[in-house]
ROSE-4610 file (N, C-alpha, C; in Angstrom, 1 decimal, always signed):
// ROSE-4610
residu = [M/M/M/D/D/D/N/N/N/K/K/K/I/I/I/M/M/M/S/S/S/I/I/I/L/L/L/S/S/S/L/L/L/A/A/A/V/V/V/L/L/L/T/T/T/E/E/E/G/G/G/I/I/I/I/I/I/T/T/T/Y/Y/Y/F/F/F/K/K/K/E/E/E/F/F/F/F/F/F/V/V/V/G/G/G/G/G/G/N/N/N/F/F/F/S/S/S/F/F/F/S/S/S/M/M/M/L/L/L/F/F/F/S/S/S/I/I/I/I/I/I/L/L/L/G/G/G/V/V/V/L/L/L/V/V/V/A/A/A/V/V/V/C/C/C/Y/Y/Y/K/K/K/L/L/L/D/D/D/L/L/L/L/L/L/E/E/E/Y/Y/Y/I/I/I/N/N/N/L/L/L/K/K/K/S/S/S/S/S/S/I/I/I/P/P/P/Y/Y/Y/V/V/V/G/G/G/S/S/S/I/I/I/L/L/L/T/T/T/G/G/G/I/I/I/L/L/L/I/I/I/S/S/S/R/R/R/G/G/G/S/S/S/N/N/N/Y/Y/Y/V/V/V/Y/Y/Y/D/D/D/I/I/I/L/L/L/K/K/K/S/S/S/I/I/I/T/T/T/S/S/S/I/I/I/K/K/K]
num = [1/1/1/2/2/2/3/3/3/4/4/4/5/5/5/6/6/6/7/7/7/8/8/8/9/9/9/10/10/10/11/11/11/12/12/12/13/13/13/14/14/14/15/15/15/16/16/16/17/17/17/18/18/18/19/19/19/20/20/20/21/21/21/22/22/22/23/23/23/24/24/24/25/25/25/26/26/26/27/27/27/28/28/28/29/29/29/30/30/30/31/31/31/32/32/32/33/33/33/34/34/34/35/35/35/36/36/36/37/37/37/38/38/38/39/39/39/40/40/40/41/41/41/42/42/42/43/43/43/44/44/44/45/45/45/46/46/46/47/47/47/48/48/48/49/49/49/50/50/50/51/51/51/52/52/52/53/53/53/54/54/54/55/55/55/56/56/56/57/57/57/58/58/58/59/59/59/60/60/60/61/61/61/62/62/62/63/63/63/64/64/64/65/65/65/66/66/66/67/67/67/68/68/68/69/69/69/70/70/70/71/71/71/72/72/72/73/73/73/74/74/74/75/75/75/76/76/76/77/77/77/78/78/78/79/79/79/80/80/80/81/81/81/82/82/82/83/83/83/84/84/84/85/85/85/86/86/86/87/87/87/88/88/88/89/89/89/90/90/90/91/91/91/92/92/92/93/93/93]
x = [-14.5/-13.6/-12.5/-11.5/-10.3/-9.4/-8.6/-7.6/-6.5/-6.2/-5.2/-5.5/-7.1/-7.4/-7.7/-8.0/-8.1/-6.7/-5.5/-4.0/-3.5/-4.3/-3.7/-4.5/-5.8/-6.3/-6.0/-5.6/-5.0/-3.4/-2.7/-1.4/-1.9/-2.8/-3.2/-3.5/-4.2/-4.6/-3.6/-2.7/-1.4/-0.5/-0.2/+0.8/+0.3/-0.9/-1.4/-1.4/-1.8/-1.5/-0.2/+0.8/+2.4/+2.6/+2.4/+2.6/+1.9/+0.9/+0.3/+0.9/+1.6/+2.1/+3.5/+4.4/+5.5/+5.4/+4.2/+3.6/+3.8/+3.7/+3.8/+5.2/+6.2/+7.5/+7.8/+7.4/+7.5/+6.3/+5.6/+4.8/+5.2/+4.6/+5.1/+6.7/+7.1/+8.3/+9.5/+9.2/+10.1/+10.0/+11.5/+11.4/+11.0/+10.3/+10.0/+10.8/+12.0/+12.7/+12.0/+11.0/+10.1/+9.1/+8.9/+8.4/+9.3/+10.5/+11.7/+11.8/+12.2/+12.4/+11.2/+10.0/+8.9/+8.9/+9.5/+9.5/+10.7/+11.5/+13.1/+12.5/+11.7/+11.2/+10.5/+9.5/+8.3/+8.9/+9.8/+10.5/+11.5/+12.3/+13.0/+12.3/+11.1/+10.2/+9.7/+9.2/+8.9/+9.6/+10.8/+12.0/+12.3/+12.6/+12.9/+11.6/+10.7/+9.5/+9.0/+9.6/+9.1/+7.5/+7.3/+5.9/+5.6/+4.7/+4.7/+3.2/+2.7/+1.4/+0.9/+1.6/+1.7/+1.4/+2.0/+2.1/+0.9/+0.3/-1.1/-2.2/-1.9/-2.8/-2.7/-1.9/-1.4/-0.4/+0.6/+1.4/+2.7/+3.6/+5.2/+5.8/+6.7/+8.0/+8.8/+9.4/+10.7/+11.9/+11.7/+12.8/+12.4/+13.7/+13.6/+13.4/+12.5/+12.2/+11.4/+11.0/+10.1/+8.9/+8.3/+7.0/+7.2/+8.2/+8.4/+8.7/+9.4/+9.6/+8.4/+7.9/+6.1/+5.5/+5.6/+4.7/+5.1/+6.6/+7.1/+6.7/+6.5/+6.2/+4.6/+4.1/+2.3/+2.5/+3.3/+3.3/+3.5/+4.5/+4.9/+3.7/+2.9/+1.7/+0.9/+0.7/-0.2/-1.0/-1.6/-2.4/-3.9/-4.5/-5.5/-5.3/-4.3/-4.2/-4.0/-3.4/-3.0/-4.6/-5.4/-6.7/-7.4/-7.3/-8.1/-7.6/-6.3/-5.7/-6.3/-6.1/-6.5/-8.1/-8.8/-10.5/-10.5/-9.8/-10.2/-9.4/-8.5/-7.9/-9.1/-9.3/-10.2/-11.6/-12.3/-13.3/-13.5/-12.4/-12.4/-12.4/-12.0/-12.1/-13.7]
y = [-4.7/-3.7/-3.9/-3.0/-3.0/-4.0/-4.6/-5.5/-4.8/-3.7/-2.9/-2.5/-2.0/-1.7/-3.2/-4.4/-5.3/-5.8/-5.3/-5.7/-4.8/-3.6/-2.7/-2.9/-3.3/-3.8/-5.0/-5.8/-7.2/-6.8/-6.1/-5.8/-4.9/-4.0/-3.3/-4.4/-5.2/-6.4/-7.1/-7.2/-8.2/-7.6/-6.1/-5.2/-5.1/-4.6/-4.6/-5.6/-6.9/-8.1/-8.1/-7.8/-8.3/-7.3/-5.9/-5.0/-5.0/-5.5/-5.8/-7.1/-7.9/-9.0/-8.5/-7.5/-7.3/-6.4/-5.7/-4.8/-5.7/-7.1/-8.2/-8.4/-8.0/-8.2/-8.0/-6.9/-6.3/-6.2/-7.4/-7.4/-7.2/-6.2/-5.9/-5.5/-5.3/-4.7/-5.7/-7.0/-7.8/-8.2/-8.6/-9.0/-10.6/-11.1/-12.4/-13.1/-14.0/-14.7/-15.6/-16.3/-17.4/-16.9/-15.6/-15.1/-14.9/-14.6/-14.4/-15.4/-16.8/-17.9/-18.3/-18.3/-18.5/-17.8/-16.4/-15.6/-16.5/-16.9/-17.2/-18.4/-19.5/-20.9/-20.5/-19.6/-19.6/-18.9/-18.1/-17.6/-18.4/-19.2/-20.5/-21.5/-22.2/-22.9/-22.2/-21.2/-20.5/-19.9/-19.8/-19.6/-20.9/-22.2/-23.5/-23.9/-23.8/-24.3/-23.5/-22.4/-21.2/-21.0/-20.9/-20.2/-19.0/-18.5/-17.2/-16.7/-16.0/-15.8/-14.6/-13.8/-12.6/-13.2/-14.2/-14.7/-15.3/-15.9/-16.8/-15.4/-14.4/-13.5/-12.3/-13.1/-12.3/-11.3/-11.0/-10.0/-10.5/-10.1/-10.6/-9.6/-9.8/-8.6/-8.6/-7.5/-7.4/-7.9/-7.9/-8.1/-9.6/-10.6/-11.7/-12.0/-13.1/-13.4/-12.5/-11.5/-10.7/-11.6/-12.0/-12.4/-13.7/-14.6/-15.5/-15.3/-14.0/-13.5/-13.4/-12.4/-12.2/-13.1/-14.3/-15.4/-16.2/-16.1/-16.7/-16.2/-14.9/-14.2/-14.6/-14.6/-15.2/-16.5/-17.4/-18.6/-19.0/-17.9/-18.0/-17.5/-16.9/-16.4/-18.1/-18.9/-20.1/-20.4/-21.4/-21.7/-20.9/-20.7/-19.6/-18.5/-17.8/-16.5/-16.6/-17.7/-17.6/-17.7/-18.7/-19.0/-17.8/-16.9/-15.6/-14.6/-14.5/-13.4/-14.2/-15.5/-15.8/-15.3/-15.5/-15.5/-14.0/-12.9/-11.6/-11.1/-11.6/-11.3/-11.8/-13.2/-13.4/-13.0/-12.8/-12.0/-10.5/-9.9/-8.5/-8.8/-9.7/-10.3/-10.6]
z = [-9.2/-8.9/-9.9/-10.3/-10.7/-9.7/-10.7/-10.4/-9.5/-9.8/-9.3/-7.7/-7.5/-6.5/-5.3/-6.0/-5.1/-4.5/-5.6/-5.2/-4.0/-3.8/-3.0/-1.7/-1.7/-0.7/-0.1/-0.9/-0.3/+0.3/-0.3/+0.5/+1.8/+1.8/+3.2/+4.4/+3.8/+4.8/+5.1/+4.4/+4.6/+5.6/+5.2/+6.0/+7.1/+7.2/+8.9/+9.7/+9.0/+10.1/+10.6/+9.5/+9.9/+10.9/+10.9/+11.8/+13.0/+13.0/+14.2/+15.1/+14.4/+14.9/+15.9/+14.8/+15.4/+16.5/+16.7/+17.8/+19.3/+19.0/+20.2/+20.6/+20.1/+20.4/+21.5/+22.0/+23.3/+24.2/+24.6/+25.3/+27.0/+27.6/+29.1/+29.3/+28.2/+28.3/+28.1/+28.0/+27.7/+26.1/+25.6/+24.2/+24.0/+23.2/+23.2/+22.3/+22.6/+22.1/+21.4/+21.7/+21.5/+19.9/+19.7/+18.7/+17.6/+18.0/+16.8/+16.4/+17.3/+16.5/+15.9/+16.1/+15.1/+14.3/+14.1/+12.7/+11.8/+12.4/+11.6/+11.0/+12.0/+11.5/+10.1/+10.4/+9.3/+8.0/+8.3/+7.1/+6.3/+7.1/+6.3/+5.6/+6.5/+5.7/+4.4/+4.6/+3.4/+2.0/+2.5/+1.4/+0.9/+1.8/+1.4/+0.4/+0.9/-0.2/-1.0/-1.3/-2.4/-2.1/-1.0/-0.5/-0.8/-1.6/-1.9/-1.7/-0.9/-0.8/-1.9/-2.0/-2.9/-4.5/-4.5/-6.0/-6.0/-5.1/-5.1/-5.5/-5.0/-5.4/-6.6/-7.4/-8.4/-8.4/-7.2/-7.1/-7.3/-8.3/-8.2/-7.7/-6.9/-6.5/-7.6/-7.5/-8.5/-7.5/-6.2/-5.6/-5.3/-5.5/-5.1/-3.5/-3.2/-1.7/-1.1/-1.4/-0.4/-0.2/-1.3/-1.0/-0.2/-0.4/+0.6/+2.1/+2.3/+3.6/+4.1/+3.7/+4.0/+4.3/+3.4/+3.6/+4.9/+5.3/+6.1/+7.8/+7.7/+8.6/+9.4/+8.4/+8.4/+9.0/+8.0/+8.6/+10.2/+10.5/+11.8/+13.1/+12.2/+13.3/+13.3/+12.8/+12.9/+11.9/+11.5/+10.7/+10.8/+12.2/+12.3/+11.8/+11.9/+11.5/+9.7/+9.2/+8.0/+7.3/+7.8/+7.3/+7.2/+8.4/+8.8/+7.3/+7.2/+6.2/+5.0/+4.5/+3.1/+2.9/+4.1/+3.9/+3.7/+4.3/+4.4/+2.6/+2.3/+0.9/+0.1/+0.0/-0.9/-0.9/+0.6/+0.3/-0.4/-0.6/-1.1/-2.5/-3.1/-4.4/-4.6]
């Protein structure tokens, strides 16, 4: 498959995962402060250590830190979720 199609599919999987995660902010009508703290910590770790999942799949953003912020959000979900996302993305390729 074309490399651009793989990139689009990978971004679609990544975006769907992040949107699904943000839907959980208001479970039962209550705001989840622990989830917010988890996202802040994940983004902080990703930015400090220059982690960028999008660069790993050969997508470089023209806006600095976007890849690190998205990676931090994924990190905040936990290792099982990150493993599942990586498995989905790499199986597409």
